[in-house]
C-alpha positions, 0 to 999 in steps of 0.5 A: 885257106887264108881269110885274112891278109895284112899287106904292108906296102913300102914299110922299109927304112927308106921311109920308117927309120931316120937315116932313110933318104925319105924319112924326113919327108913323111916323119911329120904325117908318121907322128900325127897318125901314130903309124909306127906305134899303131902298126906294130901291135896290129901285125902282131895281133893279126898274126895271132889270129891266123891272118897272113902278113904280106910285104910289098917292098920297092926294090930297085937295081941301080943298073936298071933302066926305069921309066916313071910316068910321075915326076914326084921326087920320091919316085924318081928313078934309082940313077938319080937319087939312089932310092930303094937301092937293092942290097942296101940298109934302105930297102930292108924292113924296120926292126919293129916289123920284121917278117916272121916265118910264115910271112910272105915278101912280094918280089918283082914288083914294077909299079906304084901298085903292089899288084904290078909284076907280083903274084898278090892277085893269084894269092888272093884268088888262090886263098880265096881271101875274104879281107885285106888290110892295107897299111904303109906308104904313101897313102896318096900314091902307092896305096891309092893305086893298089886299091884302084887296081884291085877295083879295076881287076873286079876282086871286090865284085868277087867278094873281097873287102878291102880295108885301109888303116888310116892310122897305119899310113903316111904321106908327104903332107897331112893334107895329101893323107887326109884327101886320099883317105877322106875322098879318093879311098873312101869311095873304093874301100872302107876306112877303118883304124887299127884299134877299132878293128881290134876292139871289134874282133869279138864281133859277130862278122869276126867270129868265124875268123877267131874260130879258124885261128884257134886251130893252129893253136890247139893242133900242136899236139895229138890226143888230148890236144884234140879234146882241148881243141873241141873244148876251146872252140865250144867255149869260144863260140860261146863267148862270141855269142854272148859278145854278139848279143851285148854288142847288139843291145849297145849298138841298138840302144845308143852306140849307133855311130853318128846317129845318137850323141847321147853321151853329150846330154850327160850334162844334164845329169852333171848338172843336177849332181852340181846342184846337189853338192852346191845346194845341199850345204848348211848355208842353203838351209838358214834355219838348220832344221832337219828334215828340211821340208815338212808340212809347214815349210810351204807356208810363208815363214815356215822352216826352209820355205824358200828351198822347199817351195823352189823344189815344189815349183821345179816339180810342177814346171817339169811335169807340165813341160813333160806332158806337152812335150810328149804330145808335140814330140809324138807328132813330130816323130810320126811326121818324121817317120812318114817323111822317111818312108816317103823318100825311101819309096821315092829311091825305089821309084828312081831305081825302077825308072832307071832300069826302064831307061837302061831297058829302052836304050838297050832294046831300041838301039840296034844291036850291031853285028861284027859284019856291019859297016858301022859296028864300032859306031853303034857299039860305042853309042850304046855303051855311052848312053847306057853309061850316061843313064847310070851317070844321071842316076848316081848324080841324082843320089849324090844331090840328095846327099848334098855332094853333086858339085863337090870334089867328093862327088866327082872323085866317087864318079871317077872311081866308078869309071862314069866320067869321060873327057871333059863331061864334068866340066860340061854339066850345069852346076847345081843340076848335073843330073839334068844335064846328063838326061839332056845329053841322052835325048840329044843323042837319041835325036842324033841317032834317029837323023843318022837312021841308026834309030829307025823310027820316030815312034822309038825316039818317042819311047826313050824320051818318055823314059828320060822324062820319067826318070827325070821326074822321079829323080827331080829332087829326092831331098825336096824341102819345098813340099815335105819338110816341117816348117822351121818355126815347128821344128825350132819349137819342138827343140826348144821344148825338149831341152827346156823339159830337160833343163827343168828335170835336171833343176828339179832333181838337183834341188831334190837330191840337195835336200836329201843330201842335207837331210842325211848329212851326206850319208844319202850315197849309202842308200840305194834310193839315191843310185836308183833315182840317178839311173832313172833320171839319166835314162829319161834324159837318154829317151828324150834325147834319142827321140828327138835326135832320131828325127836327124838320123832319119831326115836324109836316108841317103848318107849310107851311114853304118848301123843305120836304116839308110838306103843301101845304095851301093848294093842297089847301084852295083846291081843296076850298073851290072845290068847296064853293062851287060845289056850296053855291050855289043854282044847280043844277049837275046836267045835264038828262040826270040827268032823263030819266024821264018821272015827272021832268017836274015836277022839270025844270019846277020847276028850269027845265031843258030836256030833250032826248030821246035819239037812237035810237042812244043808245037802242040803247046804253043800252036794248039791241036787241029781242033781248039778247045772251045770247038771240041766243047761245042761239038761234044755239047751238040752230040749230047743234046742230039742223043735220044732221051729225057735230058736232050728233049728238055734242052731241045724244048729250051728249058735250060734253067731247070737242068742248071738248077738241078 
């Protein structure tokens, strides 16, 4: 079983090497992405950890009669330009990326996609591949078509993760490459760089792959080699766990992708160090007294009066601002966290309302039978309304991300096959999700007029579900009733930065005095390093606390290593529900049609009816004597029995018996 595959598409001399007929068209982009610098070492290291390298070349016979749907120059047929001609140097692989013994070369490729005419799909399923890395030419044509076909084949639904190495791909123009990477491909798969992945091989997600890769190395011998294999695996597991803990600590503290730009706030520490070396010279201490600051220095006319009082004033301003910032920033963060929770709760409500809308459409639109005259029409209407329900839902989330009217938003919807014909152009810009829900209500009205929806009550139920969905998704990122006032946010930001600046100035002057008193020997003492580390820690803590408000403000961006809502996972489940309920096939069990009056419906839908067993009938229908009737008869038999208790009950003295 191979868990990792590196797929090299069109990595041939025709593109990569000078003299290739298409080299001049892509060489500029190759240089900008560093493709031929990054790809060979990546392939080499992936071989080393047991990944399978697969080449997907274009090889065309000049005698073949080819037809192409695209008019792009590089894909013109061989008879015209003689591209990728079989047996020529142009179709060979570059010397830096020559196949090795265990590599595989796909043959019979008949289209832009590496799946067309090849056994690639079979290899992925047979080998149970977990991760597929794609590199080569062209980013916006063959690579894009390959990823789209993998999506159409539902390979991702079966657990395959696809990564496009953006620094190992090329296109004719950097604009085409950038658009494909940042918009078209990003909606379908993950975009990474080769270096980033190689650096993360020791991460927890890759530990299994690394352990698996050591087997081929350690199994070269027998006897002692088996012992070496066991020891090396244990050692590797220990290293992986250690690196995993270290990575998690760093990731949680400050390496959170776009969450924290903590490193940019090193400038405050650098400012303090700069002041130390500038002020800590003899010219700043005119009296030349060491130590610079004594009890008499704070009296006017005392030694080094100016510099010592400056240090004291800066300390006072820092402590004052620090107490104020702690109070204001605490309230600011508390409100931000509350707002974050509200928006996540609203997202859950939107998901629930969308599921309810899907349920109402599926339940109230009749399930057609193959024998019905209007089978195709009803089937199409069900599928369309279910698709619109998902389309409106996705548009609401895109609006929360600020991408509803953008090109990337449209590309995302197209990648999910949610847009058909001219639907995008007919939507009202700025309120596209509302337009879609208007379509659903209009469609329901039309189906009621055509007697496909059988009653006004059913129409009302669907319209109510649409209204509820519209209300829940009105604006997930509403700023009118939820956001902090801009003046308040601005004031908090100013206070935080003023506090950090005052800290940097105070520490800079204080360290300058230390530097002067020690004549530069302060860096031989641990006190200086401890104070430097503590100062940097305080700066990082304050900036992280303020920056976390930016990270939590919009939880719909799906940034990695953050607390954003996992929309892709949730939405895939909702789409799966809509696809299954919206299909014309009936999802109702035969046990729904037990009544004799439903015999015609069972026959129409082709359902088999099996009458429940006598035991089941007893459970659901009850015995001849119900439980209450049986209890009453036993009670009457008891009080009619001669004896003390029976006479007491007959005389009406119930309480004494109950109390006893």
